[in-house]
MARSE-174535 format. One record per atom (N, C-alpha, C): x negated, y negated, z; residue in one letter. Coordinates in steps of 0.1 Angstrom, whole numbers, plus 5000, padded with zeros to 4 digits. Each point is the difference from the previous one (the first is absolute). Layout:
% residues N
XYZA;...
***
This chain:
% residues 328
866714535648M;500350034987M;501150114995M;500949994997N;500950064997N;499950104989N;499750114999R;499650084988R;501450124994R;500249974990Y;501450094992Y;499250054992Y;500650154993S;499850064988S;500649964984S;500249994993A;500249984989A;501350115000A;501149954992V;500950104997V;500349974988V;500450154992R;500549984983R;501349945000R;499150024985G;501349964990G;500949984996G;525047335230E;500449975004E;500850065019E;500049985003H;500850115012H;501250034993H;500550085001R;500450144991R;501849975003R;500849954993R;501349955007R;500850164995R;501150045010R;500550125004R;500750004988R;500150154993N;500550014990N;501650045000N;500849964996P;501249975002P;500650174996P;499250074993Y;500650134996Y;499150125007Y;499549955012A;499150095008A;500850005016A;499350174999F;501149975012F;498550035013F;500550045009R;499249955010R;499450185006R;499250014998S;499750145009S;499650025014S;501150065005R;499950005015R;499550105007R;500050104989C;499250145008C;498550005005C;500149895012N;498950025005N;499750025016N;499450155003P;500350045011P;498849935011P;498949944994L;499049965008L;500249835003L;501049984993G;500649845004G;498649914991G;500549835003G;499049934991G;500749994988G;499949894989P;500449954992P;501050094988P;501250024993A;499950074990A;499749964987A;500650074993V;499449934985V;501050014992V;499749904988D;501449994996D;499550114980D;501350075006I;499650084981I;501550054995I;499749944988I;500850044985I;500350175000I;501450035006S;500350114998S;500450064990S;499650174996R;500250054989R;501349954989R;501149995013E;501450004994E;500249844992E;499149905009E;500049854993E;499649994987E;499150064997W;499050034990W;500450064988W;500850095004G;500950114989G;499050084997G;499450075010A;499450145000A;500650134995A;499550084991R;500650104999R;499750095006R;501250145006A;499250065010A;499150124989A;499250015017P;499050114996P;500850104998P;499350104990R;500250164998R;499350055008R;499550005012S;499450105007S;499349895015S;500050005008R;498649985011R;499750075009R;498450005004S;499750025010S;499749945014S;499950045008T;500249875017T;498150055007T;500049895008V;498650045009V;500649955015V;499150035006T;500149935013T;499349915003T;500249865008W;499149945005W;498650065001W;499750105009G;498950045001G;499350044988G;500450014984N;499550004992N;499249894991N;500649915005R;499749874992R;498549945010R;498950014990T;499049965005T;499149894994T;500749974986E;499349894989E;500649924997E;500349894994F;500749904993F;498849974988F;500750004988I;499249994986I;501349934994I;499049884994V;500149924991V;500049994983V;500849994991H;500049994993H;500449904987H;500149984994Y;500749904987Y;500550074995Y;501249944986S;500350064994S;499449994985S;498549874997E;499850044989E;501349954988E;500949895008G;500750024990G;500549835000G;501049894991P;500349885008P;500949985010P;499549885007T;500849995009T;501549995001T;500450014989T;501749994994T;500250145001T;499150125001Q;500750094999Q;501450015016Q;501050104993S;500850035011S;499850115006S;500649995011V;499350185008V;500950104995V;501149974994R;500850134993R;499250034984R;499549924996S;498750004987S;499050105007S;499750025009I;498850015008I;500650165005I;501050025001Q;500650125006Q;500750094983Q;500349884994D;500250124988D;498950064992D;499249944994F;498450025000F;499850125009F;500249985015H;499450165003H;500550105001H;501150005000M;501750104998M;500150104983M;500249884992D;500350034988D;498050014992D;499149925004G;499249964992G;498650165005G;500350015016R;498650125007R;500950085000R;501450045000G;500750095004G;499850025018G;499949885005W;500050015015W;501549985004W;499950055014S;501650015007S;499949835004S;499949965003D;500449845005D;498649944990D;499749865005I;499449875002I;499350065005I;498349964998G;499150085009G;499549965015G;500049824997Y;500149955016Y;500450035009Y;499550005012N;501249945016N;500349884998N;499549914997F;500649855000F;499249954985F;500949875002L;499049944987L;500549845004L;498849904995V;500149855005V;499649934990V;501049904995D;499849894988D;498949905004D;500149924989V;499249885007V;500549895007V;501149994999Q;501349915008Q;499650055014Q;499150155002G;500650065018G;501050055003G;501150004990R;501250165003R;499150095000R;500650125013I;499750085001I;501250134991I;499550064993Y;501450134998Y;499650125002Y;501450095005E;499650155006E;500250044988E;498650125002G;500250104991G;500150125001G;499350085005R;499950135008R;500050015012R;499949865005G;499949995019G;499150005005G;500350025013W;498750065007W;499850145004W;501050075001L;499850165003L;500150094985L;500249934991T;500250124988T;498449994990T;499550104997V;499150054992V;499949954987V;499449905000G;499349904987G;499750104987G;499649944988A;499550054992A;498849864993A;499149985009H;499549904992H;498249995005H;499650105010A;499050055000A;499850155002A;499550084989P;499850135004P;499550085014P;500250085003G;499250015015G;499849885013G;501249944996H;499949905014H;501849954994H;501050094995N;501149925003N;500550045010N;499650085009S;500650045017S;500049935008S;498650014997S;499049895009S;500549855000S;500049964990G;499949864995G;501249974996G;500049825006I;501249964995I;499749854988I;500650034989G;499549994988G;500949855000G;499349914995V;500549835001V;499449974986V;500949934995C;499849984982C;500349834998C;498949944996M;500449854998M;500450024984M;500949905000I;500350044981I;499949874997I;498850034993G;498949914990G;498850034995G;499349974995R;498750024994R;498649935010R;498950024996D;498849985004D;500049835009D;499849935005G;500249855002G;501249955000G;501250055003D;501250005002D;500349995015D;499250055006A;500149975020A;500049865005A;501450015005T;500349825006T;500150045016T;499749875006S;500450005015S;501050084999S;501250014999A;501450005004A;499950175000A;499450074989A;499950134994A;499050115014A;498649905004T;499650075008T;500449975010T;500649905006R;500450035015R;501250084998R;500750054992S;501750075001S;498950124998S;498850084992I;499550145006I;499150005015I;499849855006R;499350005012R;501250085011R;500849954997A;502049975004A;500250175006A;499650054983L;500250165003L;498950085004L;499049955003Y;498650105004Y;500449965012Y;500449865007D;500349995014D;501450085005D;501050044993E;501050065004E;499850145002E;498850024988A;499950185001A;499050005014A;500149925002G;498650055014G;500849985012G;501349924999R;500550005012R;500850134999R;500550094991R;500650074997R;499250155004R;498749994995T;499450145006T;499549965006T;499449915009G;499549965016G;498850024997G;499349984990R;498649994994R;499749914991R;498749964996N;499749904988N;499450094988N;500650044991L;499550074990L;499049924990L;499750144989A;499049954993A;499949904989A;499349885002K;500449924989K;499750074981K;500650014993L;499250054986L;500649934990L;499249994991G;500749984984G;499850184994G;501049944990H;500250124990H;498650064995H;499249934998R;498750034993R;498850065011R;500850025014D;499350045010D;499850185000D;501150074997V;500750085000V;500250104986V;500049924988Y;500150044989Y;499149904988Y;499550074988A;499149934993A;500549924989A;500649865005T;500649904996T;500049875002T;500149894994S;499649895000S;501149905012S;501050074999C;501349995011C;499449975015C;500249905005P;501249864997P;499249894995P;499650034994G;498749904991G;499049925009G;499349904997D;498749965007D;500849915006D;501149905004Q;499749895009Q;500950075006Q;500950055003L;501250075008L;498750105008L;499550084997Y;498650085004Y;499349975012Y;499549884995A;499449945005A;500449955013A;501149944996W;501149985017W;500150155007W;500150064996V;500550155007V;498150045009V;499449984990R;498450005003R;499749955019R;500549874994A;499749875012A;501050035011A;500750105001G;500750085011G;502049934996G;500349954992M;501249984995M;499949845014M;499049944995P;500549885016P;501649985000P;500649895009A;501750015001A;499749844994A;501449925003E;500049894995E;498749914994E;500250064986I;499449924991I;500649884994I;499349865002E;501149914994E;499449994985E;500549904993E;500250074983E;498649924998E;499149875009D;498849964998D;499050124999D;500250055008D;498950125004D;500550164992D;500749984989M;499450074992M;499150044988M;499350054999P;498549964988P;500749964988P;499249954996D;499849964980D;500050164999D;500450024986Y;499750114994Y;499249964985Y;498950044998V;499250024989V;499850094991V;500650044988S;499650134992S;499849964986S;498850014995V;499549984987V;499450124993V;499649994990G;499450084987G;499049944992G;499850094995M;498549984989M;501250014986M;499349944991T;500650004984T;498450024994T;498850005004E;499449974989E;498750125004E;499850064997G;498650085006G;498449915004G;499250015011Q;498749944997Q;499050115002Q;498949944992E;498750064999E;499450045013E;499350115005L;499550005016L;498350084995L;499349914998P;498850005000P;499250055013P;499450044998P;499050055016P;499049925007P;500449995008N;499249945015N;500649875000N;501449974997T;500449864996T;501549995007T;500249975011W;501149935005W;501149954990W;501350074993V;500849974991V;501849975010V;499749875002T;501449905005T;501450074992T;501050085002V;501150054988V;500949874999V;500649984991N;500849904998N;501350064996N;500949925007W;501350035000W;500949934990W;500850084989G;500949954991G;501349995001G;500550105007K;501050045004K;500649965013K;501449934998E;500349985016E;501650065003E;499750085011Y;501450124995Y;500649895013Y;499249965009S;501249925014S;498949965005S;500249825001D;499049905008D;501349865000D;500950015008S;500649905003S;499649855007S;498650045009A;499149885008A;499249974989A;499950104989H;498449914988H;498650005013H;500150115000H;498750065005H;499050014988H;500650074991H;499450044986H;500349864992H;499049925001W;500449864999W;499749974984W;499150084993N;499549984989N;500050174991N;500949994993Q;500750064990Q;498550084992Q;499950125004G;499050074991G;498849975006G;499949925009G;498750015011G;499850095014G;498949975005P;499650135011P;500849965015P;500549875001S;500249975016S;501550095004S;499850075012L;501350085001L;500749935017L;499449945003I;500649965012I;499149865007I;501149885005I;499249835000I;500050035018I;498649945007G;500449965009G;500249885006G;500549985013S;499650095011S;500950095001S;499950135003A;501150135004A;499850125005A;500450055004R;499950135004R;500350114988R;499550064998Y;500550114989Y;499550164999Y;500650064994A;499550164997A;500350024987A;499450064990L;499650024990L;499650144997L;500950034985T;499350154995T;499749944987T;498950074995A;499449964981A;499950184999A;500850044990N;499450094988N;499849984985N;498550044998V;499450024987V;499750094995V;500350064987R;499650084993R;499150004987R;498850035008I;498349994989I;499550114991I;500050004988E;499750094991E;498249964993E;499550104995G;499050024992G;498950015015G;500150045008L;498649985010L;500150214996L;498650015003P;499950155003P;500350065013P;500650145000P;500550035018P;498549965008P;500550015011G;498949965008G;499649855003G;500349904993T;499649874998T;500649945016T;499349945004E;500049945012E;500549864999E;501149975008L;501149875000L;500049935009L;500649895002Q;499949875013Q;501849974995Q;500749995006A;500849875008A;500349935006A;500549844998R;500049935011R;500649865001R;500749955008A;500949915001A;498749864999A;500549884995I;499349935005I;500349835002I;499649905006E;501049895002E;499249854993E;500649994992N;498949924990N;500749835003N;498949945003A;500649855005A;500349944986A;501349875001E;500449984992E;499449894994E;498949945004S;499449944994S;498550064995S;500250115001G;499250054992G;498550075008G;498850044994G;498950075009G;500250065013G;500349995006H;500550125015H;500650104995H;499750115005V;500350135003V;500150035013V;501250045005E;500150115012E;500150154994E;499750115002N;499650134995N;500750105016N;501550064991G;500550075013G;499650134997G;500750115007P;499250115001P;500050054991P;498850164997I;499550044990I;500750164997I;500750034992A;500450124999A;499050104991A;499550125002E;499450064990E;500650114994E;499549994987Y;500950154989Y;498950104991Y;500350074995V;499750114989V;500449974990V;499350014985A;501150044990A;500150124994A;501150065004S;500350124992S;500150044984S;500450104996D;500050024986D;501249914994D;500249954990G;500749944995G;500349905007G;500849904997A;500549915007A;500049995018A;499649925007T;500149995015T;500549895005T;500750035009F;501049935007F;499649955013F;499949855004L;499449935014L;501349985004L;500150015010H;501549955012H;499049935012H;500149835000Y;499449965008Y;501249935009Y;499649985015N;500949955009N;499349905011N;500449905004V;499949935010V;501450015007V;499950045013A;501450035007A;499949895010A;499749895005A;499949905003A;499149884997A;499649915001D;499349894997D;500649854999D;499049934997T;500149805007T;499549954985T;500349924995V;499549904990V;500149905001V;498849885005R;500349875003R;500449884989R;500249935009N;500549904990N;499449944987N;500049984985G;499249964991G;499750104995G;499850195000Y;499550074995Y;501550094996Y;499050064990R;501150124992R;499650165001R;501050055002V;499650104998V;500250104989V;498750104994R;499650054989R;499550135001R;500350094992F;499550135000F;498850064990F;498850085003Q;498849994993Q;500150175004Q;499150034987V;499550124995V;498850034993V;499050075004I;498949994997I;499450164996I;499050034990Q;499650154996Q;498550004997Q;499750145008Y;498450025002Y;499750074986Y;500549964994G;499150134985G;499549924991G;499550144992A;499049904985A;501049934994A;501150054995G;500749954988G;501149925005G;500749964994T;501149885000T;501450115002T;500449945008G;501850084999G;501149915000G;501050035002R;501349884995R;501350035012R;499949915003I;501549985011I;501550004988I;500650075000T;501150014992T;501049975003T;500550045012D;501349985007D;500149955015D;500749925003G;499749975016G;501549925006G;500250035013S;501049895006S;499450005011S;501149885009A;499349955013A;501549975009A;499950075013K;501149925007K;499549945012K;500849905002G;499549965016G;501549915007G;499550055010L;501449925013L;499049885006L;500549864999V;499549895003V;500649955012V;499549975014W;500849915010W;499149864998W;500449884996S;499449885000S;500249925010S;498349975009T;500249975013T;499549814996T;
***
């Protein structure tokens, strides 16, 4: 049982505008990279360089904007909006798999404080859930190229590993945490489910309450098939799940638990998942529940439940859940 404390309050065609990177001292296939000149970059105000010996990390980001963002617009924002000397990233990748030169291999970036010299920063242009097989293949190709140039394996990191942020989003971060597996085919990319609550729910003592999700942010595969209902993921599938809820009206010290369950479509049979324990704090209590990897069989749906062991009734006032789903 996990224990937590409560916390407050396509094969890619070669792009005709890309050049082939030839500076590969260790051999192996090169990487197609669209140069700064070709995408119309502004000249940097200044730059600092490092050696290959300084590079020990490979840090993945997302732009948190639309996939139609131009690299130049990102550079303009970084230079004019944030006052930086240049675009912050070393490279950028779009959802078509095109790679753009940012600051390049050996220029210090501005993408992760404390890690700009040691880390090569690569940004996918898009939001959470926008990552494509073409994009991840290109990010992986950059990682492999960096390894050939440095002669070692760099640490694979998401921005959130080194800074307090949600970047690079749950979908892309799950791929990074899985080791950035190469040659992902389109059918192997997970479905992304993101839902939220629209109405509060009473939380009486000693009763498991199944959370209902009335808002859909993303669910292209229709796992959350009953709008406003509790189902999050349809089996059979492999999945990763994160749920967050806000609880109010419980005295400090009240014990709570949360769990995922697998409920048979036919009704009746329920299989319980791992339980996490929490303790209510002053004011609102926030529960963060995570299942890193699990499976749900055919005919079952994954749902999320909360229970509290106090004397009075509390209330679930807000919540959200996100899932990555590989149907089997």
